[in-house]
MIDOSE-1310 file (N, C-alpha, C; in nm, 2 decimals, decimal comma, always signed):
residues 248
mven	+2,89/-3,47/-0,55/+2,76/-3,55/-0,54/+2,80/-3,70/-0,54; +2,89/-3,74/-0,63/+2,93/-3,88/-0,64/+3,00/-3,93/-0,51; +3,09/-3,84/-0,46/+3,15/-3,87/-0,33/+3,06/-3,89/-0,22; +2,96/-3,80/-0,21/+2,86/-3,82/-0,10/+2,78/-3,95/-0,12
dlng	+2,75/-3,98/-0,25/+2,68/-4,10/-0,27/+2,76/-4,23/-0,24; +2,89/-4,22/-0,26/+2,98/-4,34/-0,24/+3,00/-4,36/-0,09; +3,02/-4,25/-0,01/+3,04/-4,27/+0,13/+2,91/-4,27/+0,21; +2,80/-4,26/+0,15/+2,67/-4,28/+0,22/+2,62/-4,16/+0,29
skpm	+2,68/-4,04/+0,28/+2,64/-3,92/+0,35/+2,51/-3,87/+0,29; +2,50/-3,87/+0,15/+2,39/-3,82/+0,09/+2,37/-3,89/-0,05; +2,27/-3,97/-0,07/+2,25/-4,04/-0,19/+2,22/-3,94/-0,31; +2,27/-3,99/-0,43/+2,25/-3,90/-0,54/+2,10/-3,90/-0,58
yrnk	+2,04/-4,00/-0,57/+1,89/-4,01/-0,60/+1,82/-4,04/-0,47; +1,74/-3,94/-0,43/+1,67/-3,96/-0,31/+1,54/-4,03/-0,32; +1,50/-4,11/-0,22/+1,38/-4,18/-0,22/+1,27/-4,09/-0,17; +1,15/-4,14/-0,17/+1,03/-4,05/-0,13/+1,04/-4,01/+0,02
drii	+1,09/-4,11/+0,11/+1,10/-4,07/+0,25/+1,20/-3,97/+0,27; +1,31/-3,97/+0,20/+1,42/-3,87/+0,21/+1,37/-3,73/+0,17; +1,29/-3,73/+0,06/+1,23/-3,60/+0,01/+1,14/-3,54/+0,11; +1,06/-3,62/+0,18/+0,96/-3,57/+0,28/+1,04/-3,52/+0,40
sdrl	+1,14/-3,59/+0,44/+1,22/-3,55/+0,56/+1,29/-3,42/+0,53; +1,35/-3,40/+0,41/+1,42/-3,28/+0,37/+1,32/-3,16/+0,37; +1,20/-3,18/+0,32/+1,10/-3,08/+0,31/+1,06/-3,03/+0,45; +1,04/-3,13/+0,54/+1,01/-3,10/+0,68/+1,12/-3,02/+0,75
qrgk	+1,24/-3,06/+0,72/+1,36/-2,99/+0,78/+1,37/-2,85/+0,73; +1,35/-2,83/+0,60/+1,36/-2,69/+0,55/+1,24/-2,61/+0,60; +1,12/-2,67/+0,61/+1,01/-2,59/+0,67/+1,04/-2,55/+0,81; +1,10/-2,64/+0,89/+1,13/-2,61/+1,03/+1,23/-2,50/+1,04
grvd	+1,33/-2,50/+0,95/+1,43/-2,39/+0,95/+1,38/-2,26/+0,91; +1,28/-2,25/+0,82/+1,22/-2,13/+0,78/+1,14/-2,06/+0,89; +1,09/-2,13/+0,99/+1,01/-2,07/+1,09/+1,10/-1,98/+1,18; +1,21/-2,03/+1,22/+1,30/-1,95/+1,31/+1,44/-1,94/+1,26
wwna	+1,46/-1,92/+1,13/+1,59/-1,91/+1,07/+1,67/-1,80/+1,13; +1,60/-1,69/+1,18/+1,67/-1,58/+1,23/+1,72/-1,60/+1,37; +1,69/-1,71/+1,44/+1,73/-1,74/+1,57/+1,85/-1,83/+1,57; +1,97/-1,78/+1,58/+2,09/-1,86/+1,57/+2,14/-1,91/+1,70
kdql	+2,06/-1,93/+1,80/+2,10/-1,97/+1,93/+2,17/-2,11/+1,93; +2,11/-2,20/+1,84/+2,17/-2,33/+1,83/+2,31/-2,34/+1,77; +2,33/-2,24/+1,68/+2,46/-2,24/+1,61/+2,57/-2,16/+1,69; +2,53/-2,05/+1,74/+2,63/-1,96/+1,81/+2,57/-1,94/+1,96
kdip	+2,65/-1,98/+2,05/+2,61/-1,97/+2,19/+2,61/-1,83/+2,25; +2,69/-1,75/+2,18/+2,71/-1,61/+2,23/+2,59/-1,52/+2,20; +2,51/-1,57/+2,10/+2,40/-1,49/+2,05/+2,27/-1,52/+2,14; +2,20/-1,43/+2,19/+2,09/-1,46/+2,28/+1,97/-1,52/+2,20
tyss	+1,88/-1,58/+2,27/+1,76/-1,64/+2,21/+1,66/-1,53/+2,18; +1,62/-1,52/+2,05/+1,52/-1,42/+2,01/+1,39/-1,48/+2,00; +1,29/-1,40/+2,04/+1,15/-1,45/+2,03/+1,07/-1,40/+1,91; +1,13/-1,30/+1,84/+1,06/-1,25/+1,72/+1,17/-1,18/+1,63
vlfv	+1,13/-1,14/+1,51/+1,22/-1,07/+1,42/+1,14/-0,95/+1,36; +1,21/-0,84/+1,35/+1,16/-0,72/+1,29/+1,24/-0,67/+1,17; +1,18/-0,66/+1,06/+1,24/-0,61/+0,94/+1,23/-0,46/+0,92; +1,34/-0,39/+0,89/+1,34/-0,25/+0,87/+1,39/-0,22/+0,73
pptp	+1,35/-0,11/+0,67/+1,38/-0,07/+0,54/+1,54/-0,06/+0,52; +1,59/-0,09/+0,41/+1,74/-0,08/+0,39/+1,78/+0,07/+0,38; +1,89/+0,10/+0,44/+1,95/+0,24/+0,44/+2,10/+0,23/+0,40; +2,16/+0,34/+0,36/+2,30/+0,33/+0,33/+2,38/+0,30/+0,45
gsql	+2,47/+0,20/+0,43/+2,55/+0,15/+0,55/+2,48/+0,08/+0,65; +2,35/+0,04/+0,63/+2,26/-0,02/+0,73/+2,25/+0,06/+0,86; +2,25/+0,19/+0,84/+2,25/+0,28/+0,96/+2,12/+0,26/+1,05; +2,01/+0,25/+0,98/+1,88/+0,23/+1,06/+1,88/+0,10/+1,13
akrm	+1,92/-0,01/+1,07/+1,92/-0,14/+1,13/+2,02/-0,14/+1,25; +2,14/-0,08/+1,23/+2,24/-0,08/+1,34/+2,19/+0,01/+1,46; +2,12/+0,12/+1,43/+2,08/+0,20/+1,54/+1,96/+0,13/+1,62; +1,88/+0,07/+1,55/+1,77/-0,01/+1,61/+1,82/-0,13/+1,69
qake	+1,92/-0,19/+1,64/+1,98/-0,31/+1,71/+2,04/-0,26/+1,84; +2,11/-0,15/+1,84/+2,17/-0,10/+1,96/+2,06/-0,05/+2,06; +1,95/+0,01/+2,01/+1,84/+0,05/+2,10/+1,77/-0,07/+2,16; +1,75/-0,17/+2,08/+1,68/-0,30/+2,13/+1,77/-0,37/+2,23
qvln	+1,90/-0,37/+2,21/+1,99/-0,43/+2,31/+1,98/-0,36/+2,45; +1,97/-0,23/+2,44/+1,97/-0,15/+2,57/+1,83/-0,17/+2,64; +1,73/-0,17/+2,56/+1,59/-0,18/+2,62/+1,56/-0,32/+2,67; +1,61/-0,42/+2,60/+1,58/-0,56/+2,64/+1,70/-0,64/+2,70
mdgq	+1,79/-0,57/+2,75/+1,91/-0,63/+2,80/+1,88/-0,73/+2,91; +1,80/-0,69/+3,00/+1,77/-0,77/+3,12/+1,63/-0,85/+3,10; +1,57/-0,83/+2,99/+1,44/-0,89/+2,97/+1,45/-1,03/+2,91; +1,34/-1,10/+2,91/+1,34/-1,24/+2,86/+1,30/-1,24/+2,71
trir	+1,24/-1,13/+2,67/+1,19/-1,12/+2,53/+1,29/-1,03/+2,45; +1,35/-1,09/+2,35/+1,44/-1,02/+2,26/+1,39/-1,02/+2,12; +1,41/-0,91/+2,05/+1,37/-0,90/+1,91/+1,49/-0,88/+1,82; +1,50/-0,96/+1,72/+1,61/-0,95/+1,63/+1,58/-0,85/+1,52
imea	+1,66/-0,75/+1,50/+1,64/-0,65/+1,40/+1,72/-0,69/+1,27; +1,65/-0,70/+1,16/+1,71/-0,74/+1,04/+1,67/-0,64/+0,93; +1,77/-0,61/+0,84/+1,74/-0,52/+0,72/+1,68/-0,60/+0,61; +1,57/-0,54/+0,56/+1,50/-0,60/+0,45/+1,58/-0,58/+0,32
pgik	+1,56/-0,67/+0,22/+1,64/-0,65/+0,10/+1,58/-0,53/+0,02; +1,67/-0,47/-0,05/+1,63/-0,35/-0,13/+1,57/-0,39/-0,27; +1,55/-0,30/-0,35/+1,49/-0,32/-0,49/+1,61/-0,37/-0,58; +1,58/-0,48/-0,65/+1,68/-0,54/-0,74/+1,70/-0,45/-0,86
lknm	+1,82/-0,44/-0,91/+1,85/-0,35/-1,02/+1,78/-0,40/-1,15; +1,76/-0,53/-1,16/+1,69/-0,58/-1,28/+1,54/-0,54/-1,28; +1,48/-0,52/-1,16/+1,34/-0,48/-1,15/+1,33/-0,33/-1,19; +1,44/-0,25/-1,18/+1,43/-0,11/-1,21/+1,46/-0,09/-1,36
link	+1,53/-0,19/-1,42/+1,57/-0,17/-1,56/+1,47/-0,23/-1,66; +1,41/-0,34/-1,62/+1,33/-0,42/-1,72/+1,19/-0,36/-1,73; +1,12/-0,38/-1,84/+0,98/-0,34/-1,86/+0,90/-0,47/-1,86; +0,82/-0,49/-1,75/+0,74/-0,62/-1,74/+0,63/-0,63/-1,84
npyp	+0,59/-0,51/-1,90/+0,49/-0,51/-2,00/+0,54/-0,44/-2,12; +0,61/-0,50/-2,21/+0,67/-0,43/-2,32/+0,57/-0,40/-2,43; +0,46/-0,45/-2,43/+0,36/-0,43/-2,53/+0,28/-0,30/-2,51; +0,24/-0,23/-2,61/+0,17/-0,10/-2,59/+0,04/-0,12/-2,52
tlpc	+0,00/-0,03/-2,44/-0,12/-0,04/-2,36/-0,24/-0,01/-2,45; -0,34/-0,09/-2,44/-0,46/-0,08/-2,52/-0,54/+0,05/-2,47; -0,60/+0,12/-2,56/-0,68/+0,23/-2,52/-0,80/+0,19/-2,43; -0,84/+0,29/-2,35/-0,95/+0,26/-2,26/-1,09/+0,26/-2,34
hkhe	-1,17/+0,16/-2,31/-1,30/+0,15/-2,38/-1,41/+0,17/-2,29; -1,39/+0,21/-2,17/-1,50/+0,24/-2,07/-1,56/+0,37/-2,11; -1,69/+0,38/-2,11/-1,76/+0,50/-2,15/-1,75/+0,61/-2,05; -1,74/+0,57/-1,92/-1,74/+0,67/-1,81/-1,61/+0,65/-1,73
cplc	-1,50/+0,64/-1,79/-1,37/+0,63/-1,72/-1,33/+0,77/-1,67; -1,33/+0,79/-1,54/-1,30/+0,93/-1,49/-1,15/+0,97/-1,51; -1,06/+0,87/-1,54/-0,92/+0,90/-1,56/-0,89/+0,94/-1,70; -0,97/+0,89/-1,80/-0,94/+0,90/-1,94/-1,03/+1,00/-2,01
ksta	-1,15/+1,01/-1,96/-1,25/+1,09/-2,04/-1,33/+1,19/-1,94; -1,38/+1,29/-2,00/-1,46/+1,39/-1,92/-1,61/+1,33/-1,93; -1,67/+1,33/-1,81/-1,81/+1,28/-1,80/-1,89/+1,39/-1,74; -2,02/+1,36/-1,72/-2,11/+1,46/-1,66/-2,07/+1,49/-1,52
fsdp	-2,00/+1,40/-1,45/-1,97/+1,41/-1,31/-1,82/+1,44/-1,28; -1,73/+1,41/-1,38/-1,59/+1,42/-1,35/-1,51/+1,47/-1,47; -1,39/+1,51/-1,44/-1,29/+1,55/-1,54/-1,15/+1,49/-1,49; -1,08/+1,43/-1,59/-0,94/+1,39/-1,55/-0,85/+1,51/-1,52
nhqk	-0,76/+1,49/-1,43/-0,67/+1,60/-1,39/-0,56/+1,60/-1,49; -0,57/+1,69/-1,59/-0,47/+1,69/-1,70/-0,34/+1,77/-1,65; -0,35/+1,83/-1,54/-0,23/+1,90/-1,49/-0,12/+1,81/-1,45; -0,16/+1,69/-1,41/-0,07/+1,58/-1,37/-0,08/+1,46/-1,46
tskf	+0,03/+1,44/-1,53/+0,03/+1,32/-1,63/+0,03/+1,19/-1,55; -0,07/+1,11/-1,57/-0,08/+0,98/-1,50/+0,03/+0,88/-1,55; +0,10/+0,82/-1,46/+0,20/+0,72/-1,49/+0,14/+0,59/-1,52; +0,02/+0,56/-1,48/-0,04/+0,43/-1,49/-0,16/+0,43/-1,58
hctt	-0,18/+0,32/-1,64/-0,31/+0,30/-1,72/-0,42/+0,28/-1,62; -0,54/+0,31/-1,67/-0,66/+0,31/-1,58/-0,69/+0,17/-1,53; -0,64/+0,07/-1,59/-0,67/-0,07/-1,55/-0,56/-0,12/-1,45; -0,47/-0,03/-1,40/-0,36/-0,07/-1,31/-0,42/-0,10/-1,17
pwvg	-0,39/-0,21/-1,11/-0,43/-0,23/-0,97/-0,33/-0,18/-0,87; -0,36/-0,19/-0,74/-0,27/-0,16/-0,63/-0,22/-0,02/-0,64; -0,31/+0,08/-0,65/-0,26/+0,22/-0,66/-0,34/+0,30/-0,56; -0,28/+0,42/-0,54/-0,35/+0,53/-0,46/-0,41/+0,63/-0,56
ykis	-0,52/+0,69/-0,52/-0,59/+0,79/-0,60/-0,64/+0,91/-0,52; -0,67/+1,02/-0,59/-0,71/+1,14/-0,53/-0,83/+1,20/-0,61; -0,93/+1,24/-0,54/-1,05/+1,31/-0,60/-1,06/+1,45/-0,55; -1,06/+1,55/-0,64/-1,07/+1,69/-0,59/-1,20/+1,75/-0,64
cnlc	-1,26/+1,83/-0,56/-1,38/+1,90/-0,59/-1,36/+2,03/-0,67; -1,41/+2,04/-0,79/-1,38/+2,16/-0,87/-1,46/+2,28/-0,82; -1,58/+2,26/-0,76/-1,65/+2,37/-0,70/-1,58/+2,44/-0,59; -1,52/+2,36/-0,50/-1,44/+2,41/-0,39/-1,31/+2,48/-0,45
keeg	-1,26/+2,43/-0,56/-1,14/+2,49/-0,61/-1,17/+2,63/-0,67; -1,29/+2,65/-0,73/-1,33/+2,78/-0,78/-1,35/+2,88/-0,66; -1,38/+2,83/-0,55/-1,40/+2,92/-0,43/-1,27/+2,94/-0,35; -1,16/+2,88/-0,41/-1,03/+2,89/-0,34/-1,01/+2,80/-0,22
vlav	-1,08/+2,69/-0,22/-1,07/+2,59/-0,11/-1,03/+2,46/-0,17; -0,93/+2,39/-0,10/-0,88/+2,26/-0,15/-0,96/+2,16/-0,07; -1,05/+2,08/-0,14/-1,13/+1,97/-0,09/-1,10/+1,85/-0,16; -1,04/+1,75/-0,10/-0,99/+1,63/-0,17/-1,04/+1,50/-0,09
yege	-1,05/+1,40/-0,16/-1,07/+1,26/-0,11/-0,95/+1,18/-0,14; -0,89/+1,12/-0,04/-0,77/+1,04/-0,06/-0,81/+0,89/-0,05; -0,78/+0,81/-0,15/-0,82/+0,67/-0,15/-0,72/+0,58/-0,20; -0,74/+0,45/-0,19/-0,65/+0,34/-0,24/-0,74/+0,22/-0,28
sgrp	-0,68/+0,14/-0,37/-0,76/+0,02/-0,41/-0,66/-0,09/-0,45; -0,69/-0,21/-0,42/-0,62/-0,32/-0,47/-0,67/-0,38/-0,60; -0,79/-0,33/-0,64/-0,84/-0,37/-0,77/-0,80/-0,27/-0,88; -0,83/-0,29/-1,00/-0,80/-0,19/-1,11/-0,86/-0,06/-1,07
vvtr	-0,79/+0,05/-1,08/-0,83/+0,17/-1,02/-0,96/+0,22/-1,09; -0,97/+0,19/-1,22/-1,09/+0,24/-1,29/-1,22/+0,17/-1,24; -1,20/+0,05/-1,18/-1,32/-0,02/-1,12/-1,36/+0,06/-1,00; -1,27/+0,10/-0,91/-1,30/+0,17/-0,79/-1,36/+0,31/-0,82
lceh	-1,30/+0,38/-0,92/-1,34/+0,51/-0,95/-1,48/+0,51/-1,02; -1,51/+0,41/-1,10/-1,64/+0,40/-1,16/-1,75/+0,38/-1,05; -1,71/+0,32/-0,94/-1,81/+0,30/-0,83/-1,84/+0,44/-0,77; -1,75/+0,53/-0,76/-1,78/+0,66/-0,72/-1,87/+0,73/-0,81
ital	-1,85/+0,71/-0,94/-1,94/+0,77/-1,04/-2,08/+0,72/-1,03; -2,09/+0,58/-1,01/-2,22/+0,52/-0,99/-2,29/+0,58/-0,87; -2,22/+0,60/-0,76/-2,27/+0,65/-0,64/-2,32/+0,80/-0,66; -2,25/+0,87/-0,74/-2,30/+1,01/-0,77/-2,42/+1,01/-0,85
ksnn	-2,43/+0,92/-0,95/-2,55/+0,91/-1,03/-2,67/+0,86/-0,95; -2,65/+0,77/-0,86/-2,77/+0,72/-0,78/-2,79/+0,80/-0,65; -2,70/+0,90/-0,63/-2,71/+0,99/-0,51/-2,71/+0,90/-0,38; -2,61/+0,81/-0,38/-2,59/+0,72/-0,26/-2,54/+0,80/-0,14
aenp	-2,62/+0,81/-0,04/-2,59/+0,89/+0,08/-2,47/+0,84/+0,16; -2,43/+0,71/+0,13/-2,31/+0,66/+0,20/-2,18/+0,70/+0,14; -2,18/+0,75/+0,02/-2,06/+0,78/-0,05/-2,01/+0,92/+0,00; -1,88/+0,93/+0,02/-1,82/+1,06/+0,07/-1,84/+1,17/-0,02
lvkh	-1,84/+1,15/-0,15/-1,86/+1,26/-0,25/-2,00/+1,32/-0,24; -2,09/+1,22/-0,23/-2,23/+1,27/-0,21/-2,25/+1,34/-0,08; -2,19/+1,29/+0,02/-2,20/+1,36/+0,15/-2,15/+1,50/+0,14; -2,04/+1,52/+0,07/-1,98/+1,65/+0,05/-2,07/+1,75/-0,02
lekd	-2,14/+1,69/-0,13/-2,23/+1,78/-0,20/-2,35/+1,82/-0,12; -2,40/+1,73/-0,04/-2,52/+1,76/+0,04/-2,48/+1,86/+0,15; -2,36/+1,85/+0,20/-2,32/+1,94/+0,31/-2,28/+2,08/+0,26; -2,20/+2,09/+0,15/-2,13/+2,21/+0,11/-2,18/+2,27/-0,02
hken	-2,25/+2,19/-0,10/-2,29/+2,24/-0,23/-2,44/+2,20/-0,26; -2,52/+2,22/-0,16/-2,66/+2,17/-0,18/-2,73/+2,25/-0,29; -2,69/+2,38/-0,30/-2,76/+2,47/-0,40/-2,70/+2,45/-0,54; -2,58/+2,40/-0,55/-2,52/+2,38/-0,68/-2,50/+2,23/-0,71
knkf	-2,59/+2,15/-0,67/-2,57/+2,00/-0,69/-2,57/+1,96/-0,84; -2,63/+2,04/-0,92/-2,63/+2,00/-1,07/-2,51/+2,06/-1,15; -2,43/+2,14/-1,08/-2,32/+2,20/-1,15/-2,18/+2,15/-1,10; -2,18/+2,05/-1,03/-2,05/+2,00/-0,97/-1,97/+1,91/-1,07
kfaf	-1,84/+1,91/-1,05/-1,76/+1,81/-1,11/-1,64/+1,78/-1,02; -1,59/+1,66/-1,03/-1,47/+1,62/-0,95/-1,36/+1,58/-1,05; -1,24/+1,62/-1,01/-1,12/+1,58/-1,08/-1,05/+1,46/-1,02; -1,02/+1,36/-1,11/-0,97/+1,23/-1,06/-0,82/+1,22/-1,11
ette	-0,74/+1,16/-1,03/-0,60/+1,14/-1,06/-0,55/+1,02/-0,98; -0,44/+0,96/-1,03/-0,37/+0,85/-0,95/-0,25/+0,91/-0,89; -0,20/+0,85/-0,78/-0,09/+0,91/-0,71/+0,04/+0,82/-0,72; +0,02/+0,69/-0,68/+0,14/+0,60/-0,69/+0,10/+0,46/-0,69
rfrd	+0,18/+0,37/-0,74/+0,16/+0,23/-0,74/+0,23/+0,16/-0,63; +0,18/+0,05/-0,57/+0,24/-0,01/-0,46/+0,25/-0,16/-0,49; +0,33/-0,23/-0,40/+0,35/-0,37/-0,41/+0,28/-0,45/-0,30; +0,24/-0,39/-0,19/+0,18/-0,46/-0,09/+0,07/-0,38/-0,02
pltr	-0,03/-0,44/+0,04/-0,14/-0,36/+0,10/-0,10/-0,27/+0,21; +0,00/-0,31/+0,30/+0,04/-0,23/+0,41/+0,10/-0,10/+0,37; +0,19/-0,10/+0,27/+0,25/+0,02/+0,22/+0,14/+0,11/+0,16; +0,05/+0,05/+0,08/-0,06/+0,13/+0,01/-0,15/+0,20/+0,12
qade	-0,19/+0,13/+0,22/-0,28/+0,19/+0,32/-0,20/+0,29/+0,41; -0,07/+0,26/+0,43/+0,00/+0,36/+0,51/+0,02/+0,49/+0,43; +0,04/+0,48/+0,30/+0,06/+0,60/+0,22/-0,08/+0,67/+0,22; -0,19/+0,60/+0,21/-0,32/+0,67/+0,22/-0,33/+0,75/+0,35
glri	-0,29/+0,69/+0,46/-0,30/+0,76/+0,59/-0,22/+0,88/+0,59; -0,10/+0,88/+0,53/-0,01/+0,99/+0,53/-0,07/+1,10/+0,44; -0,13/+1,06/+0,33/-0,19/+1,16/+0,24/-0,31/+1,23/+0,30; -0,39/+1,15/+0,38/-0,50/+1,21/+0,44/-0,46/+1,31/+0,55
easa	-0,35/+1,28/+0,62/-0,30/+1,37/+0,72/-0,25/+1,50/+0,66; -0,18/+1,48/+0,55/-0,12/+1,60/+0,48/-0,23/+1,69/+0,42; -0,33/+1,63/+0,35/-0,44/+1,70/+0,29/-0,52/+1,77/+0,39; -0,54/+1,71/+0,51/-0,62/+1,78/+0,61/-0,56/+1,91/+0,66
klgk	-0,42/+1,92/+0,65/-0,36/+2,04/+0,70/-0,37/+2,15/+0,59; -0,38/+2,11/+0,46/-0,38/+2,21/+0,36/-0,52/+2,26/+0,32; -0,62/+2,18/+0,35/-0,76/+2,22/+0,32/-0,86/+2,13/+0,38; -0,96/+2,09/+0,31/-1,07/+2,01/+0,36/-1,06/+1,87/+0,31
ilns	-1,07/+1,77/+0,40/-1,06/+1,63/+0,37/-1,20/+1,57/+0,37; -1,23/+1,49/+0,26/-1,36/+1,44/+0,25/-1,37/+1,29/+0,31; -1,26/+1,24/+0,35/-1,26/+1,10/+0,41/-1,33/+1,11/+0,55; -1,39/+1,01/+0,59/-1,46/+1,00/+0,72/-1,42/+0,87/+0,79
ksef	-1,43/+0,87/+0,92/-1,39/+0,75/+1,00/-1,49/+0,64/+0,98; -1,61/+0,67/+0,92/-1,71/+0,57/+0,91/-1,68/+0,47/+0,79; -1,58/+0,50/+0,71/-1,54/+0,42/+0,60/-1,47/+0,29/+0,65; -1,50/+0,18/+0,59/-1,44/+0,05/+0,63/-1,29/+0,05/+0,60
hhpp	-1,21/+0,01/+0,70/-1,07/+0,00/+0,69/-1,00/+0,13/+0,65; -1,05/+0,24/+0,69/-0,98/+0,37/+0,66/-0,93/+0,43/+0,79; -0,83/+0,51/+0,78/-0,78/+0,58/+0,90/-0,89/+0,67/+0,96; -0,91/+0,68/+1,09/-1,01/+0,76/+1,15/-0,97/+0,91/+1,14
igrv	-1,06/+0,99/+1,11/-1,04/+1,14/+1,10/-1,13/+1,20/+1,20; -1,08/+1,27/+1,30/-1,16/+1,34/+1,40/-1,23/+1,46/+1,34; -1,36/+1,48/+1,37/-1,43/+1,60/+1,32/-1,51/+1,66/+1,44; -1,52/+1,79/+1,44/-1,59/+1,86/+1,54/-1,70/+1,94/+1,46
eirk	-1,82/+1,93/+1,50/-1,93/+2,00/+1,44/-2,01/+2,08/+1,54; -2,02/+2,21/+1,53/-2,09/+2,29/+1,62/-2,22/+2,34/+1,56; -2,33/+2,32/+1,63/-2,46/+2,36/+1,58/-2,52/+2,47/+1,68; -2,58/+2,57/+1,62/-2,65/+2,67/+1,71/-2,79/+2,62/+1,74
C-alpha cells in the first residue's frame, strides 16, 4: 500500500471522488462479471448466466455446458452455465438460536394443541417451532383417514407457520366458503360436518421462496397420485390442479 501510494498508482487514503468512482466500477463489474469476453478473447460473448445446483465433480454443470455449446454453437445467444456454491460447513455445525425455544402460548395452535377443529400429527415429530417462518406444511382429513382414503392439503408460507395455520382454523370456525378445507367438508362430509378434525404438520424449512414453492408443487403432484388432493387452481399463486367433475 505504501509503494502504491509513493508511485501514484493507488493512494493510501482515497478522496470522495475516488470512492465514488470505485463503487461505480465495482457495480459495473457485478452486472456482467460472468462475461469474460474482455479478458479472454477465446471465450464467446454470453448474454445471460444460469446457475445450477452443485454436484460431485461438477458433473451437472459440465454436462449442461457441453449441451449448451452444442445447441447454441451457431447462434448469437449464448448462456454461461455456472455452478452455485454449496452449503457452508459452518452453517451445518452452528446453532443460530442457542437459547431454548419458548413454549407456545396460542390458545388454538394446531401444531401444539388439540382444538375443536384440529389435532397435531404426533406420528411425525416436528423439527420446527410453530413460530418458524418459510416452511411447508400439510393438513390431513381425519374423517377420510377413517374411511381408508388419504385426503391432504399441501401448503407453504413465508410467514410464521402458526399464523397461516390459524387462518385455516378461523376459516373453519366462520365456515368461509373460499377455504379449501371448508370446500372439502361441503363436498365430501356434508352429513358429518360437526364431527370432523384435521391433522396439521410441518414438512420442511426453506431459505428462498422459489425452492419453497417448487417443493409445494412436487408435494401436490405426489399426494395427488396417492389419494385426494384438496388444493385447487383457484388459489392465488398455487400450482394449477386439473379436475374433472361428471354430473348426471
